[in-house]
C-alpha positions in Angstrom: -55.5 -42.7 -22.1 -51.9 -43.2 -21.5 -52.5 -39.6 -19.7 -54.7 -38.3 -17.1 -57.8 -36.7 -18.4 -55.8 -33.7 -19.9 -50.6 -26.2 -23.7 -48.7 -23.8 -25.1 -47.0 -24.4 -28.4 -44.5 -27.2 -28.4 -41.0 -27.1 -29.4 -39.9 -28.8 -32.5 -38.0 -32.1 -31.3 -35.5 -34.1 -33.2 -37.4 -37.2 -33.3 -40.7 -35.4 -34.2 -39.1 -33.4 -37.0 -37.7 -36.8 -38.4 -41.3 -38.3 -38.1 -43.0 -35.3 -39.6 -40.6 -34.6 -42.4 -41.1 -38.1 -44.5 -72.8 -23.0 -24.1 -75.6 -24.2 -22.6 -77.2 -24.0 -19.3 -78.5 -27.4 -17.8 -79.6 -28.9 -14.5 -76.6 -30.5 -12.5 -76.3 -34.0 -11.7 -75.5 -37.1 -13.4 -79.2 -37.9 -13.9 -80.5 -34.4 -14.7 -83.0 -34.0 -17.6 -81.7 -32.9 -21.1 -85.0 -31.2 -21.6 -83.8 -28.1 -19.3 -80.8 -27.6 -21.6 -81.1 -24.4 -23.6 -78.9 -23.0 -26.2 -76.6 -20.1 -25.1 -78.2 -16.6 -25.7 -75.1 -14.7 -26.5 -74.8 -16.0 -30.2 -74.7 -12.5 -31.4 -71.1 -12.3 -30.4 -70.3 -14.7 -32.9 -69.7 -12.9 -36.3 -70.0 -15.9 -38.5 -73.5 -17.5 -37.8 -72.4 -21.0 -39.2 -72.4 -22.5 -35.7 -75.1 -20.3 -34.1 -77.8 -21.1 -36.6 -81.3 -22.5 -35.3 -80.7 -25.7 -37.1 -77.0 -26.2 -35.3 -78.5 -25.4 -32.0 -81.6 -27.7 -32.6 -79.4 -30.6 -33.5 -76.9 -30.1 -30.6 -79.9 -31.0 -28.4 -79.2 -34.7 -29.3 -76.3 -34.3 -26.9 -77.5 -34.7 -23.4 -76.9 -36.0 -19.9 -79.1 -38.9 -20.2 -77.6 -40.5 -23.3 -74.0 -39.5 -22.6 -74.3 -41.4 -19.0 -76.2 -44.4 -20.5 -73.4 -44.9 -23.1 -70.8 -44.8 -20.3 -72.8 -47.3 -18.3 -73.1 -49.7 -21.1 -69.5 -49.3 -22.2 -68.0 -49.3 -18.6 -70.1 -52.3 -17.5 -68.5 -55.3 -15.8 -69.8 -57.3 -18.7 -67.4 -55.5 -21.1 -64.6 -56.8 -19.0 -62.5 -53.8 -19.2 -62.5 -53.4 -23.2 -58.8 -54.9 -23.8 -57.8 -55.3 -27.2 -57.9 -59.2 -28.3 -60.2 -60.2 -25.5 -64.2 -60.9 -25.4 -64.5 -57.5 -24.1 -63.1 -56.3 -27.3 -65.9 -57.9 -29.4 -68.4 -56.6 -27.1 -67.3 -53.0 -27.4 -67.0 -53.2 -31.1 -70.5 -54.7 -31.3 -72.1 -52.0 -29.1 -70.3 -49.2 -31.0 -71.3 -50.8 -34.3 -74.8 -51.2 -33.7 -75.1 -47.6 -32.2 -73.8 -46.0 -35.5 -76.3 -48.6 -37.5 -79.1 -47.2 -35.2 -78.2 -43.6 -36.1 -78.4 -44.3 -39.9 -74.7 -43.6 -40.5 -73.1 -45.3 -43.3 -70.4 -47.8 -42.7 -67.1 -45.8 -42.7 -64.9 -48.3 -44.4 -65.0 -48.0 -48.3 -65.4 -51.9 -48.2 -68.5 -51.5 -46.9 -68.1 -52.4 -43.4 -67.8 -50.4 -40.0 -64.7 -51.9 -39.2 -61.1 -51.1 -40.1 -59.0 -54.4 -39.3 -56.1 -53.4 -37.2 -53.1 -56.1 -37.4 -51.3 -56.1 -34.1 -48.5 -58.1 -32.1 -49.3 -58.7 -28.7 -46.4 -59.2 -26.2 -46.6 -60.3 -22.6 -43.5 -60.2 -20.7 -42.5 -62.3 -17.9 -39.1 -61.0 -16.7 -36.5 -61.4 -14.4 -34.1 -58.5 -13.6 -31.1 -57.8 -11.3 -28.4 -55.4 -10.7 -25.1 -56.2 -9.1 -22.6 -53.7 -7.7 -19.6 -54.3 -5.5 -20.4 -57.8 -4.9 -24.0 -57.1 -3.8 -27.1 -57.7 -5.7 -30.0 -55.3 -5.5 -33.0 -57.7 -5.5 -36.0 -56.4 -7.9 -39.5 -57.5 -7.6 -41.6 -57.5 -10.9 -43.9 -55.5 -11.2 -43.7 -53.8 -7.7 -40.2 -52.6 -8.4 -39.9 -52.4 -12.0 -41.2 -53.1 -15.4 -39.3 -54.8 -18.2 -40.6 -55.4 -21.6 -39.4 -56.5 -24.9 -41.3 -55.9 -28.3 -39.5 -58.3 -30.4 -40.7 -61.4 -32.2 -39.2 -64.3 -30.1 -39.5 -66.2 -27.3 -37.0 -64.3 -25.0 -34.8 -61.7 -24.7 -31.5 -62.1 -22.3 -29.0 -59.4 -21.4 -26.2 -60.3 -19.1 -23.7 -58.3 -17.4 -24.4 -55.2 -19.3 -22.7 -52.0 -18.0 -25.1 -49.6 -16.3 -24.8 -46.0 -17.4 -26.8 -43.2 -16.2 -27.5 -40.9 -18.9 -29.2 -38.1 -17.1 -32.2 -37.2 -19.2 -30.9 -39.2 -22.4 -31.7 -36.1 -24.5 -30.1 -35.0 -28.0 -31.5 -31.8 -28.9 -29.4 -29.6 -31.3 -31.6 -26.8 -31.2 -30.9 -26.6 -27.6 -27.2 -27.6 -28.1 -27.9 -30.5 -25.6 -26.3 -33.6 -25.8 -26.4 -36.0 -22.8 -24.1 -38.7 -24.5 -21.0 -36.5 -25.4 -19.9 -39.0 -27.8 -19.9 -41.8 -25.4 -20.7 -45.2 -26.9 -23.9 -46.6 -25.3 -23.9 -50.0 -27.6 -24.6 -52.8 -25.4 -25.0 -50.8 -22.2 -28.1 -50.5 -19.8 -29.1 -46.7 -20.0 -30.8 -45.2 -16.6 -32.6 -42.3 -17.7 -34.8 -39.5 -15.8 -38.3 -39.0 -17.0 -39.3 -35.7 -18.7 -37.2 -32.8 -20.0 -33.9 -31.5 -18.4 -35.2 -29.3 -15.8 -32.9 -26.3 -16.4 -32.9 -23.9 -13.5 -33.6 -20.3 -14.7 -30.8 -17.8 -14.2 -31.1 -15.6 -11.3 -34.4 -17.0 -10.2 -35.9 -16.0 -7.1 -37.7 -19.3 -6.8 -35.8 -22.3 -6.6 -38.2 -24.2 -8.8 -38.4 -22.0 -11.6 -37.1 -23.2 -15.1 -35.5 -21.5 -18.0 -38.1 -20.7 -20.4 -35.5 -20.7 -23.3 -34.5 -24.3 -22.8 -37.1 -27.1 -23.4 -39.9 -24.6 -23.2 -39.4 -24.1 -19.4 -42.3 -26.0 -17.4 -44.0 -27.5 -20.8 -42.8 -30.8 -21.7 -41.6 -31.3 -25.3 -41.4 -34.5 -26.9 -38.0 -35.1 -25.6 -39.8 -35.7 -22.2 -41.9 -38.5 -23.2 -41.0 -42.2 -22.6 -41.6 -43.0 -26.1 -38.7 -40.6 -27.0 -36.3 -42.1 -24.5 -36.8 -45.5 -25.9 -36.4 -44.4 -29.5 -33.1 -42.6 -28.8 -31.8 -45.8 -26.6 -32.6 -47.7 -29.9 -30.7 -45.4 -31.9 -27.8 -45.3 -29.5 -27.5 -49.3 -29.8 -28.2 -49.9 -26.1 -29.2 -53.0 -24.8 -31.7 -51.8 -22.3 -33.3 -48.5 -21.4 -34.7 -48.0 -17.8 -36.6 -44.9 -17.0 -36.5 -43.8 -13.3 -39.9 -43.2 -12.5 -40.9 -40.0 -10.4 -44.4 -39.1 -9.6 -44.4 -35.3 -10.1 -42.4 -35.2 -13.5 -44.3 -38.3 -14.8 -47.7 -37.0 -14.1 -48.8 -40.1 -12.4 -48.0 -42.5 -9.7 -45.9 -45.9 -10.1 -49.0 -47.7 -9.8 -50.1 -46.5 -13.3 -46.9 -47.8 -14.9 -47.4 -51.1 -13.1 -50.9 -51.7 -14.1 -50.5 -50.3 -17.7 -47.2 -52.1 -18.5 -47.4 -55.5 -16.9 -50.4 -56.5 -18.9 -50.2 -57.5 -22.6 -48.6 -54.8 -24.9 -49.5 -54.1 -28.3 -47.8 -52.8 -31.5 -48.3 -52.5 -35.0 -45.8 -54.9 -37.0 -42.8 -53.4 -38.1 -39.9 -54.6 -40.3 -37.6 -52.5 -38.0 -38.8 -54.4 -34.7 -35.5 -56.1 -34.3 -33.7 -52.5 -34.3 -35.7 -51.6 -31.0 -33.7 -51.5 -27.9 -34.1 -55.2 -26.6 -35.4 -54.2 -23.0 -37.6 -51.2 -22.4 -38.5 -50.6 -18.8 -39.1 -48.5 -15.7 -37.8 -48.7 -12.2 -39.5 -47.1 -8.8 -37.5 -44.3 -7.6 -36.7 -45.8 -4.3 -35.0 -48.8 -6.0 -33.0 -46.7 -8.2 -31.7 -44.7 -5.2 -30.8 -47.9 -3.6 -28.8 -49.1 -6.5 -26.8 -45.6 -6.5 -26.1 -46.0 -2.9 -24.7 -49.3 -3.2 -22.6 -47.9 -6.0 -21.2 -45.1 -3.5 -23.1 -42.5 -5.6 -25.8 -39.9 -4.6 -28.9 -40.0 -6.8 -29.9 -36.3 -6.0 -26.4 -34.8 -6.9 -26.5 -36.8 -10.1 -29.9 -35.7 -11.0 -28.9 -32.0 -10.3 -25.9 -32.5 -12.5 -27.9 -33.8 -15.2 -29.7 -30.5 -15.5 -26.5 -28.8 -16.9 -25.3 -28.9 -20.6 -22.1 -30.2 -19.3 -23.3 -33.3 -18.1 -21.5 -36.5 -19.2 -22.7 -40.0 -18.8 -22.0 -41.8 -15.4 -20.7 -45.7 -15.4 -22.0 -46.4 -12.1 -19.9 -49.6 -11.7 -22.9 -51.8 -11.7 -24.0 -54.7 -14.1 -27.7 -55.3 -15.4 -29.0 -58.8 -16.1 -32.3 -59.2 -17.7 -34.1 -62.4 -18.8 -37.4 -61.6 -20.4 -39.7 -64.2 -21.5 -42.0 -63.4 -24.2 -45.3 -64.7 -25.0 -46.4 -63.0 -28.3 -49.2 -63.5 -30.6 -50.5 -61.8 -33.7 -54.1 -60.7 -33.6 -56.4 -58.7 -35.6 -58.2 -56.0 -33.5 -60.7 -53.3 -34.9 -61.2 -49.6 -35.5 -64.8 -48.9 -35.7 -65.7 -46.1 -38.2 -68.9 -44.6 -39.4 -69.6 -41.8 -41.9 -71.9 -39.3 -42.7 -71.4 -38.0 -46.4 -71.3 -34.4 -47.1 -72.5 -32.6 -49.9 -70.3 -30.2 -51.9 -67.0 -31.4 -50.6 -67.8 -34.9 -49.8 -64.3 -36.2 -50.6 -63.0 -34.3 -48.0 -63.3 -35.3 -44.1 -63.4 -34.1 -40.6 -62.6 -37.0 -38.0 -63.8 -37.1 -34.7 -61.9 -39.8 -32.8 -62.2 -41.2 -29.3 -60.4 -44.8 -28.2 -62.8 -47.6 -27.1 -60.1 -49.7 -25.3 -59.1 -49.9 -21.6 -57.0 -52.3 -19.6 -59.1 -55.4 -19.4 -59.2 -57.4 -16.3 -56.0 -58.5 -13.9 -57.0 -61.7 -12.4 -54.0 -61.6 -10.2 -55.3 -58.9 -7.9 -57.8 -59.3 -4.9 -61.2 -57.9 -5.2 -62.0 -55.9 -8.1 -60.3 -57.0 -11.2 -61.9 -55.1 -13.8 -60.6 -51.8 -15.2 -63.8 -50.4 -16.3 -62.4 -47.2 -17.8 -65.5 -45.2 -17.2 -64.1 -41.7 -17.7 -61.1 -43.3 -19.8 -62.5 -43.6 -22.2 -66.2 -44.7 -22.1 -66.8 -41.1 -21.6 -64.9 -40.2 -24.9 -66.8 -42.7 -26.7 -70.2 -41.5 -25.4 -69.2 -37.8 -26.8 -68.4 -39.5 -30.2 -71.9 -41.3 -30.2 -73.6 -38.1 -29.2 -71.9 -36.0 -31.6 -72.8 -38.5 -34.3 -76.4 -38.2 -33.3 -76.4 -34.4 -33.6 -75.0 -34.5 -37.2 -78.0 -36.8 -38.3 -80.4 -34.3 -36.8 -79.0 -31.5 -39.3 -81.8 -30.8 -41.8 -78.9 -30.8 -44.4 -75.3 -32.6 -44.0 -72.5 -30.2 -44.0 -70.3 -29.6 -46.9 -67.4 -31.9 -45.8 -68.0 -35.5 -44.8 -67.6 -36.5 -41.1 -66.0 -39.5 -40.0 -66.7 -41.1 -36.8 -63.6 -43.1 -35.6 -63.2 -45.2 -32.5 -59.8 -46.7 -32.3 -58.2 -49.7 -30.5 -54.9 -50.0 -28.3 -54.6 -46.4 -27.4 -53.7 -47.5 -24.0 -50.9 -49.4 -25.5 -49.1 -46.5 -27.1 -51.7 -44.9 -29.4 -51.4 -47.9 -31.6 -55.1 -47.9 -33.2 -54.7 -44.4 -34.2 -51.1 -45.1 -35.4 -52.5 -47.8 -37.6 -55.2 -45.5 -39.2 -52.8 -42.7 -39.5 -50.3 -45.2 -41.6 -53.3 -46.8 -43.4 -55.9 -44.1 -43.7 -59.4 -45.0 -45.3 -59.4 -41.6 -46.9 -56.3 -39.6 -47.9 -54.9 -37.5 -45.3 -54.4 -34.6 -47.6 -58.1 -34.5 -47.9 -58.5 -34.9 -44.0 -59.3 -31.3 -42.9 -58.9 -31.9 -39.3 -58.9 -34.5 -36.3 -61.0 -33.6 -33.2 -60.1 -35.9 -30.5 -61.8 -36.9 -27.2 -60.0 -38.7 -24.5 -62.7 -38.2 -21.3 -65.0 -35.5 -20.9 -65.8 -33.2 -17.9 -67.9 -35.0 -15.3 -67.7 -32.4 -12.4 -70.0 -29.7 -13.5 -70.2 -26.4 -15.7 -67.1 -24.3 -16.2 -66.7 -20.8 -17.5 -63.6 -21.8 -19.6 -62.3 -24.7 -21.9 -58.8 -26.1 -21.8 -57.0 -26.8 -25.2 -53.9 -29.0 -25.1 -51.4 -27.4 -27.4 -53.3 -24.0 -27.5 -52.0 -22.1 -30.3 -50.8 -24.8 -32.5 -53.4 -24.4 -35.2 -56.2 -22.3 -36.4 -58.7 -24.9 -35.2 -58.1 -22.8 -31.7 -59.5 -19.8 -33.7 -62.8 -21.8 -34.4 -63.2 -22.9 -30.7 -62.2 -19.6 -29.3 -65.0 -17.9 -31.3 -67.7 -20.2 -30.4 -66.8 -20.0 -26.8 -66.6 -16.3 -27.0 -70.4 -16.6 -28.1 -71.1 -18.5 -25.2 -69.3 -16.2 -22.9 -66.6 -18.7 -22.2 -62.9 -18.5 -22.6 -60.3 -20.7 -23.8 -57.1 -21.5 -21.8 -54.0 -23.5 -22.2 -53.0 -26.7 -20.5 -52.7 -25.8 -16.6 -50.1 -28.8 -16.4 -47.8 -28.3 -19.6 -45.2 -30.2 -17.7 -47.0 -33.5 -18.2 -46.8 -33.5 -21.9 -50.4 -34.2 -22.8 -50.1 -33.3 -26.1 -48.0 -36.3 -26.9 -50.5 -39.1 -24.9 -53.5 -39.2 -26.8 -54.7 -40.3 -30.6 -54.7 -36.8 -32.0 -50.8 -37.0 -31.8 -50.7 -39.5 -34.8 -52.8 -37.6 -36.9 -50.6 -34.3 -36.1 -47.5 -36.5 -36.9 -48.8 -37.0 -40.2 -49.7 -33.3 -40.7 -53.4 -33.2 -40.1 -54.3 -30.3 -37.8 -55.6 -31.8 -34.7 -57.6 -30.5 -31.7 -57.5 -31.9 -28.3 -59.2 -30.3 -25.4 -60.0 -31.2 -21.7 -62.1 -29.8 -19.1 -61.7 -26.2 -18.0 -60.7 -25.5 -14.4 -62.9 -22.5 -13.6 -65.9 -24.4 -12.3 -69.2 -22.2 -12.0 -70.2 -21.9 -8.3 -67.1 -23.6 -7.2 -64.1 -22.0 -5.2 -60.7 -21.5 -6.8 -58.8 -24.5 -7.0 -61.8 -26.8 -7.2 -61.0 -27.9 -10.9 -57.2 -28.7 -10.2 -58.1 -30.6 -7.0 -60.7 -32.8 -9.2 -57.9 -33.6 -11.5 -55.5 -34.5 -9.1 -58.1 -36.7 -7.2 -58.8 -38.6 -10.3 -55.2 -39.0 -11.1 -54.4 -40.5 -7.6 -57.5 -42.5 -6.8 -59.0 -43.8 -10.1 -56.6 -43.1 -13.2 -55.8 -46.8 -14.6 -57.3 -48.3 -11.6 -60.6 -50.6 -11.3 -61.8 -47.8 -9.4 -62.5 -46.0 -12.6 -66.2 -46.4 -12.5 -69.5 -44.4 -12.8 -69.7 -42.4 -9.7 -73.0 -41.4 -8.4 -72.0 -37.7 -7.9 -71.0 -37.0 -11.6 -72.5 -33.8 -12.8 -72.6 -33.9 -16.6 -73.9 -30.3 -17.3 -70.3 -29.3 -18.2 -69.6 -32.5 -20.1 -72.7 -31.7 -22.5 -71.6 -27.8 -22.6 -68.3 -29.1 -23.8 -69.5 -31.7 -26.4 -71.6 -29.5 -27.8 -68.9 -26.9 -28.3 -66.9 -29.9 -30.3 -70.0 -30.6 -32.2 -70.0 -26.9 -33.4 -66.2 -26.6 -34.2 -66.6 -29.8 -36.3 -69.5 -28.3 -38.2 -67.8 -25.0 -39.0 -64.6 -26.9 -40.2 -66.7 -29.2 -42.5 -68.4 -25.9 -43.8 -65.9 -23.4 -44.2 -63.8 -23.4 -47.5 -60.4 -23.3 -46.3 -58.9 -26.1 -44.4 -57.5 -25.4 -40.8 -53.7 -24.8 -40.9 -50.9 -25.3 -38.6 -49.2 -22.2 -37.3 -45.9 -20.9 -38.7 -43.0 -22.6 -36.6 -45.0 -25.5 -35.5 -43.2 -28.9 -35.9 -46.1 -30.4 -37.9 -46.4 -27.8 -40.6 -43.8 -29.2 -42.8 -45.4 -32.4 -43.3 -48.8 -31.0 -44.0 -47.3 -28.4 -46.5 -45.6 -31.5 -48.2 -49.1 -33.7 -48.4 -51.1 -30.5 -49.7 -48.8 -30.0 -52.6 -50.6 -32.4 -54.7 -53.9 -30.7 -53.9 -52.6 -27.5 -55.3 -51.1 -28.8 -58.4 
């Protein structure tokens, strides 16, 4: 995932508006026996017995610690070579998933009779050189330690010479907040230096210095304006020569090492006729190097950052020139989404899609020691959940009314590319797709009394989940880190943009038998130690009792959605509702 393992309802953003308009008890320990798992006894609290019937409870037993752990070990093995698209690791991962679906007796998910959706991709490997000059001094930049620069254009090189460098604050145009960081300043041919995340507008008369105005950009919660994808999109729209994001660990939600490992490797995207309209150079710069540049220009970074938090901010030409020479090794490949199907009964032409990405970062032969990015938590664990949920559905005495599609996508780590491809080239009509339930990692730290929903309040899927959790004596909580924008950082987002109600969950934070703060401590440890690093491997102390608990819950949610007559809906005011309403008109006629 392009995010750590992990809100409240998100604001409607200009870019998104444009896009969308057209409980069990189980022994602890990774090796605990699944036979000790028992269905929750509080099912009487669930007024609709669909999810709590004996048949569903029995089928859920197919989801257990042993099978989850084995799938993770298999997919995260060194022999998988980090599962990067377009490598032998892809072929091995795809073969494994296909074989597992076949063993379960699931039908090929592609109408052409195969388990594969071919995904046309263009790969880009950048070899950049870059420098900034100001007042006769050149700021030396080392790639990839100080900066990242990519160019997603179908040519051998991109060169930018003596481009004026302009600090554009957060680089946001948000009419609904009367916010414009550009104030009519022409950005054509300029190099834009931009802050990560949303404008951090201080709360008026706040008692705490870090309190944010909740009426602006949803306060602490990130909107789409804060995502790096938006920042490159707006730079393209403004005709900039380069868009360079200043990395800060807190607002970004991950250290610079994640940017380095994720972006210095080969990047992929879906072929597009508009590729040449993208900003020629997209990149990041380490905070310390950005501050050095500002100092050399006689400016104070902290002062300018404070000014960028106000509506009256205007772009600042810092008196520097940027030079980029990006050599691009590009190739066209055909990657693969893996897809299997369990046909439904009464509504078999309607679908519930479970998704999880199979890819990770592959292998980096330039580093010493362990070179393989195994991606055990991210996202071998999500694929393991996908396979176990598939197994549970095959144990039902009668299939549900709607068909179930099990989709494992490619190139999520490259910007949600595999799910983007499916959403743009769906195998089954999106107006007949009831929901997407996405899994980007599962809980490996023990049982919780709660469950986290990324984007809580967005759709009626949350109601189904909440009722099931209540029956198990558990609660649902919003994303505890909404400032990191996780809603925009996993595959469900591509379905949501096309109007399909989407559910994305994460581990709870209230761990049974653990002290307060344990859950956030484990999240922070994972982000700092293992996220997008070779150390994301199976750990001896993993405890999947909570993972089993959560995955069984998702199985039951999908079953309820597949059985109930009405399709899930977005809540009024949600940015994806207009697209869904538009696509559903054909079904109502």
